[in-house]
Structures are given as structure tokens and as C-alpha cells.
N, C-alpha and C positions, 0 to 999 in steps of 0.2 A: 238589455231587453227593451224593445220598443213598446209604446202605448198600445199598439194594435195587436200585440202578442196574445192578449186574452179576449180579443174581439169575438172569437168563436164561442166563448163562454158567456156572452152577454146575457142571453136569456136565462141561463142558470144563475148568474149573479143577480138578476132582477128577482128571481124566486127566493134567493137567500135574503135579499133586501126586504121582500115582502114578509118573510117569516120574522126577521129582525124587527120590522115595523109593528107587527102584531104583538110580539113579545114586549116591545117597549110600551105599547099601549096598555097591555095588561099590567105592567109594572107601574105605570102612571095611575091607573085605577086603584091598584092595591096600595099605593103610597110608597113604593120602593124607589126613592129618588135616584140613588146610585145605580141600581140595576137598569133603570130607564135610560140613564145617560150612557151606560156601558153598551146597551143594545143599540142606542140611537147613533153612536159615533160610527160604527162600521156601516150602518145603514146610509149615513151621509157620505162616507167615503166611496161606497159602491155607486151611489147616484152621481157623485162628482165624476167618477171614472166613466160612467155611461154617458154623462153629458159631454165630456171631452171627446168621447168616441163619436158622438153624433153632432158635435159642435153646437150645443145648445147653451149659449153663454148665460142666459138668465138662470136656468136650472143649476148650472155650475157654480155661479157666484152665490146663489142662495144657500146651496149646500156647503160652500166654503165658509160662509158666515156661521151657519149652524155648527160646523165642525169646530171652529174656533170657540164658540160658546160652550160646546160640550167638553172640549179639552180644558177650558177654564173652569167649568163646573166640577169636573172630576178632580182636577188639581186642588180646587178650593175645598172640596169635600174632604180630601185626605189631609190637607193642611189644618183644617178646623178640627177634625176628629183625632188628629195625632197628638 
């Protein structure tokens, strides 16, 4: 499957990312660290995909950095709490 296969769903993906961003913000305000990271990770993945679709390298690389940080944070959370 090619990268452009989901191009028709870009606007819907952006709305899903918006909902994930709001949910993540609520989690941050409530102090739910793991939930905030779990909502933020797919948010970043969606925006990385949309950046690749539109060839926006700055947005793509920023979200790649955040994705790595969220994966690290989630892994660290489970390693420390286990």
C-alpha cells in the first residue's frame, strides 16, 4: 500500500488528531502522564503522515522527534512501574 492510499481521508485524520490533542491536553491538566503520552503518540503519527503527504519537512521532523520522545516516555513509564 502506498503513502497516498489514505490521502482521501486526510481531513478526517486531522479531525481525529484534533480530538486526540484535546484529550491529551485534558490529561496533562489532570496530571495523567501516561494517558497524555498515549493520546499524544497517535496525534504525532497522524501529523507525520499528513506532513509526508504535503511535503512539509519541518512539521514532519518535529513530529518525528516528539514520536521518539513519547515512545521513550511510555517505555520508561512501564519499566519504572513494573
